[in-house]
C-alpha positions as CSV (number, residue, x, y, z in Angstrom):
1,M,-33.7,-174.9,29.3
2,I,-29.9,-175.2,29.5
3,V,-28.0,-176.6,26.6
4,V,-24.8,-178.6,27.4
5,T,-22.4,-179.3,24.5
6,G,-20.0,-182.1,24.8
7,A,-22.7,-183.6,27.1
8,T,-21.4,-187.2,26.9
9,G,-17.8,-186.3,27.8
10,N,-15.8,-186.1,31.0
11,V,-17.1,-182.6,31.9
12,G,-20.5,-182.6,30.1
13,R,-21.8,-185.8,31.6
14,P,-21.4,-184.7,35.3
15,L,-22.6,-181.2,34.4
16,T,-25.8,-182.6,32.9
17,R,-26.3,-184.6,36.1
18,V,-25.7,-181.7,38.4
19,L,-28.1,-179.5,36.4
20,T,-30.9,-182.1,36.3
21,E,-30.5,-182.7,40.1
22,A,-31.0,-179.0,40.5
23,G,-34.3,-179.3,38.8
24,E,-33.2,-177.7,35.5
25,R,-34.4,-178.8,32.1
26,V,-31.4,-179.8,30.0
27,T,-30.7,-180.4,26.3
28,A,-27.6,-182.6,25.9
29,V,-25.7,-182.1,22.7
30,S,-23.2,-184.6,21.4
31,R,-21.7,-185.5,18.0
32,H,-23.0,-189.1,18.2
33,A,-26.1,-190.8,19.6
34,A,-25.6,-191.6,23.3
35,A,-27.5,-192.5,26.5
36,V,-28.5,-189.5,28.6
37,P,-30.2,-189.3,32.0
38,D,-34.0,-189.7,32.2
39,G,-35.8,-186.5,31.4
40,V,-32.9,-185.0,29.4
41,R,-33.5,-184.1,25.8
42,H,-30.7,-185.3,23.5
43,V,-29.7,-183.7,20.2
44,V,-27.0,-185.0,17.8
45,A,-25.0,-182.1,16.4
46,D,-21.5,-181.4,15.1
47,L,-20.3,-178.0,16.4
48,A,-18.1,-177.7,13.3
49,E,-21.4,-177.1,11.5
50,P,-23.0,-174.4,13.7
51,A,-26.3,-174.5,11.9
52,G,-26.9,-178.0,13.3
53,L,-27.0,-176.6,16.8
54,T,-30.1,-174.4,16.0
55,P,-32.7,-177.1,17.0
56,A,-30.9,-177.6,20.4
57,L,-31.0,-173.9,21.2
58,D,-34.8,-173.5,20.6
59,G,-36.2,-172.2,23.9
60,A,-32.8,-172.2,25.7
61,K,-31.8,-169.6,28.3
62,A,-28.2,-170.7,28.7
63,L,-25.5,-172.6,26.9
64,F,-22.4,-174.4,28.1
65,L,-19.9,-174.3,25.3
66,L,-17.2,-176.9,25.0
67,L,-15.3,-177.0,21.7
68,S,-14.7,-180.2,19.9
69,G,-11.1,-180.9,18.8
70,D,-11.6,-179.8,15.2
71,L,-12.8,-176.4,16.3
72,H,-9.2,-175.8,17.6
73,A,-7.8,-176.3,14.1
74,P,-6.7,-173.5,11.8
75,G,-9.6,-172.1,9.8
76,A,-12.3,-173.1,12.3
77,R,-14.9,-170.4,13.2
78,P,-16.1,-171.2,16.7
79,A,-17.2,-167.6,17.2
80,D,-20.1,-168.4,14.9
81,L,-21.5,-170.4,17.8
82,I,-21.7,-167.3,19.9
83,G,-23.6,-165.4,17.2
84,L,-25.9,-168.4,16.8
85,A,-26.7,-168.5,20.5
86,E,-27.4,-164.8,20.6
87,A,-29.7,-165.1,17.6
88,S,-31.5,-168.0,19.2
89,G,-32.4,-166.0,22.3
90,V,-29.9,-167.5,24.6
91,R,-29.1,-165.1,27.4
92,R,-26.1,-166.7,29.1
93,V,-23.0,-168.6,27.8
94,V,-20.4,-170.3,30.0
95,L,-17.3,-171.1,27.9
96,L,-14.8,-173.8,28.7
97,S,-11.6,-172.1,27.7
98,S,-8.0,-173.0,28.7
99,Q,-5.5,-171.9,31.3
100,G,-3.1,-171.4,28.5
101,V,-5.0,-168.4,27.2
102,A,-3.3,-166.5,30.1
103,T,-0.1,-168.5,30.7
104,R,0.8,-169.2,27.0
105,P,-1.0,-166.4,25.1
106,L,1.1,-166.8,21.9
107,G,0.4,-170.6,21.4
108,P,-1.6,-170.9,18.1
109,T,-4.6,-172.6,19.8
110,R,-4.5,-170.1,22.7
111,V,-4.7,-167.2,20.3
112,A,-7.8,-168.6,18.8
113,M,-9.3,-169.4,22.2
114,R,-8.6,-165.8,23.4
115,A,-10.4,-164.5,20.3
116,L,-13.4,-166.7,21.2
117,E,-13.3,-165.3,24.7
118,D,-13.3,-161.8,23.3
119,A,-16.2,-162.5,21.0
120,L,-18.2,-163.7,24.0
121,R,-17.3,-160.6,26.0
122,E,-18.4,-158.4,23.2
123,S,-21.6,-160.3,22.4
124,G,-23.9,-158.5,24.9
125,L,-24.7,-161.8,26.5
126,D,-24.2,-162.7,30.1
127,W,-21.1,-164.8,30.3
128,A,-18.5,-166.6,32.4
129,V,-15.2,-168.2,31.3
130,L,-13.6,-171.3,32.8
131,R,-9.9,-171.8,32.3
132,P,-8.9,-175.3,33.5
133,G,-5.4,-176.7,33.4
134,G,-4.7,-180.3,32.8
135,F,-7.5,-182.8,33.4
136,A,-7.3,-185.7,35.8
137,S,-9.3,-187.7,33.2
138,N,-6.5,-187.5,30.7
139,A,-5.3,-190.6,32.6
140,L,-8.0,-192.6,30.9
141,A,-5.7,-192.7,27.9
142,W,-3.7,-195.2,30.0
143,A,-6.6,-197.4,30.9
144,E,-6.0,-200.1,28.2
145,S,-2.3,-200.4,28.8
146,V,-2.9,-200.7,32.5
147,R,-5.5,-203.4,32.0
148,T,-3.5,-205.4,29.5
149,Q,0.1,-204.7,30.4
150,G,0.1,-203.2,33.9
151,A,1.9,-200.2,32.5
152,V,1.5,-196.4,31.9
153,A,3.4,-194.7,29.1
154,A,3.7,-190.9,29.1
155,P,6.2,-188.2,28.4
156,F,7.9,-186.0,31.0
157,G,7.4,-188.5,33.8
158,D,8.8,-186.4,36.6
159,V,7.3,-183.0,35.5
160,G,4.0,-182.2,37.4
161,V,1.1,-179.8,37.1
162,P,-2.0,-179.4,39.3
163,V,-4.5,-181.5,37.3
164,V,-8.1,-180.8,37.9
165,D,-11.0,-183.2,38.4
166,P,-13.6,-182.8,35.6
167,A,-16.3,-183.1,38.2
168,D,-15.0,-179.9,39.8
169,I,-15.1,-178.2,36.4
170,A,-18.7,-179.4,36.0
171,E,-19.8,-178.1,39.4
172,V,-18.2,-174.7,38.8
173,A,-19.9,-174.6,35.3
174,A,-23.2,-175.3,36.9
175,A,-22.8,-172.5,39.4
176,C,-21.9,-170.1,36.6
177,L,-24.9,-171.2,34.6
178,L,-27.3,-170.8,37.5
179,D,-26.1,-168.0,39.6
180,D,-25.9,-164.4,38.4
181,R,-23.1,-163.6,40.9
182,H,-20.7,-165.3,38.5
183,T,-21.6,-163.2,35.5
184,G,-18.4,-161.8,34.0
185,G,-16.3,-164.2,36.0
186,V,-13.0,-165.7,34.7
187,Y,-12.1,-168.8,36.8
188,E,-8.8,-170.6,36.6
189,L,-9.5,-174.2,37.7
190,T,-6.8,-176.5,39.1
191,G,-6.5,-179.4,41.5
192,P,-5.1,-179.0,45.0
193,E,-1.6,-180.4,44.3
194,V,1.1,-180.6,41.7
195,I,1.4,-184.2,40.6
196,T,3.6,-185.9,38.0
197,P,2.7,-188.7,35.6
198,R,4.8,-191.1,37.5
199,Q,3.0,-190.2,40.7
200,Q,-0.4,-190.6,38.9
201,A,0.7,-194.1,37.9
202,E,1.5,-194.8,41.6
203,D,-2.0,-193.6,42.6
204,I,-3.5,-195.9,40.1
205,A,-1.4,-198.8,41.3
206,A,-2.4,-198.1,44.9
207,A,-6.1,-198.1,44.0
208,L,-5.7,-201.3,42.0
209,G,-3.6,-203.0,44.7
210,S,-1.2,-204.2,42.1
211,P,2.0,-202.8,40.5
212,V,1.9,-200.4,37.5
213,R,5.1,-199.9,35.6
214,F,5.9,-196.4,34.2
215,H,7.4,-196.1,30.7
216,E,8.6,-192.6,29.6
217,L,7.7,-191.6,26.1
218,T,9.7,-189.1,24.0
219,R,8.0,-185.9,22.9
220,D,7.7,-187.2,19.4
221,E,6.1,-190.4,20.5
222,A,3.7,-188.5,22.7
223,K,2.7,-186.1,19.9
224,A,2.1,-189.0,17.5
225,A,-0.3,-190.5,20.0
226,M,-2.1,-187.2,20.7
227,T,-2.6,-186.3,17.1
228,R,-4.8,-189.3,16.6
229,F,-7.4,-187.3,18.5
230,V,-6.6,-183.6,18.3
231,P,-5.0,-181.2,15.8
232,A,-1.2,-181.0,15.8
233,E,-1.3,-177.4,16.9
234,L,-3.2,-178.3,20.1
235,A,-0.9,-181.3,20.7
236,D,2.2,-179.0,20.5
237,D,0.7,-176.4,22.7
238,T,-0.2,-179.0,25.3
239,L,3.2,-180.7,25.2
240,D,4.9,-177.3,25.6
241,I,3.1,-176.9,28.9
242,I,3.5,-180.4,30.4
243,S,7.2,-180.5,29.4
244,A,8.1,-177.2,31.2
245,P,5.3,-175.6,33.1
246,N,5.9,-172.0,34.0
247,P,5.2,-170.6,37.5
248,A,1.7,-169.6,36.6
249,E,0.9,-173.2,35.4
250,L,2.3,-174.6,38.7
251,R,0.1,-172.3,40.8
252,I,-2.7,-173.8,42.9
253,S,-5.7,-171.7,42.0
254,P,-8.2,-170.7,44.8
255,D,-11.0,-170.5,42.3
256,V,-12.7,-173.9,42.7
257,E,-12.9,-173.3,46.5
258,Q,-14.1,-169.7,45.9
259,V,-17.0,-170.9,43.8
260,L,-17.9,-174.2,45.5
261,G,-17.0,-173.4,49.1
262,R,-14.7,-176.5,49.3
263,A,-11.3,-177.5,48.2
264,P,-10.8,-179.1,44.8
265,R,-10.6,-182.9,44.7
266,P,-7.2,-184.5,44.5
267,F,-6.1,-186.9,41.7
268,N,-6.5,-190.0,43.9
269,S,-10.1,-189.1,44.5
270,W,-10.7,-189.1,40.7
271,V,-8.9,-192.5,40.5
272,A,-11.0,-194.0,43.2
273,R,-14.2,-193.1,41.4
274,N,-12.9,-194.3,38.0
275,I,-10.8,-197.3,39.0
276,A,-13.1,-199.7,37.1
277,A,-11.7,-198.3,33.8
278,F,-8.3,-199.6,34.8
279,R,-9.2,-203.1,35.9
C-alpha cells in the first residue's frame, strides 16, 4: 500500500493515477471528501493534526508527503509526520520539498522545509526528496479572470522561471516510490524553458484562439491575493523568487529527464491539457 497525501491536488491526483496504473494499492489522503479513482481507498485527514493520518498509514509501505499550506506557518510541526510514518511501519517516504531550500536557504519557510528534509534523512527510513520550482498549474489562479474578462493579472510580467508541469512531478514521485535506485536522491524539478507570466498568458490565448490581456499587479496586490490561500511567510518567499530569480532558479535542471528518460513537458503542453478550465 502506498499513501498519497494531497491526493486530490495538482500533483497528488496524477500521482494516484500513475500508481494505480502500475498495479499498486493506493490510499488517497485529502482534507475534504473527494472523488478518487476506482479501487483507491480514500481517507479524510488534516495533516496539521498528525494523529488523524494514523488510519491511512495502517499497512502502508510508502508515503508521498506533500505539506498543506498551514504546515508552512510558524509553529507548525511537520516533522511529527515523519515520526508517525516510522512508527506505523512505513519504510519509504518521498517528500515534496522546494527548490528554494537550496536557492534561498534563509527564507523562513525554506529553513523549516530544510529542517523537515533533515528529519527525514535522520529517520532511518528510505527516502527521496523532490525540489520543484514554480508550478505550471499556478496559472489556474487566472482561470476565472480569463473566462470572465479575457485577462490575466500577475506580478513581474516580464520576469520568467522554468515552471514545471505537475504531471512530471507526479511521474518522478512515482519512480521514487517504486524504484530503490532513487533511494537517497534529491531531485530539482523544472520545466524545459524559462517562461514569463506574459508569455504564459500568450500561450493560453493561443490555445483558446482568442486574445487574453495581461495586467501587471504590484507586489502588494499579489501578496494580498496569495495570502488568501497560504501563510504570509510563504507568499513573501515565493514573491522574492519570482521577482528576481537568481542564476540557480533560472537553471534548467536535467533531473526530470534523468529520472523519466524524456524531456520535461513545456508550459504550452500543460495548457493544452487544461484549456477547459479557461473556457
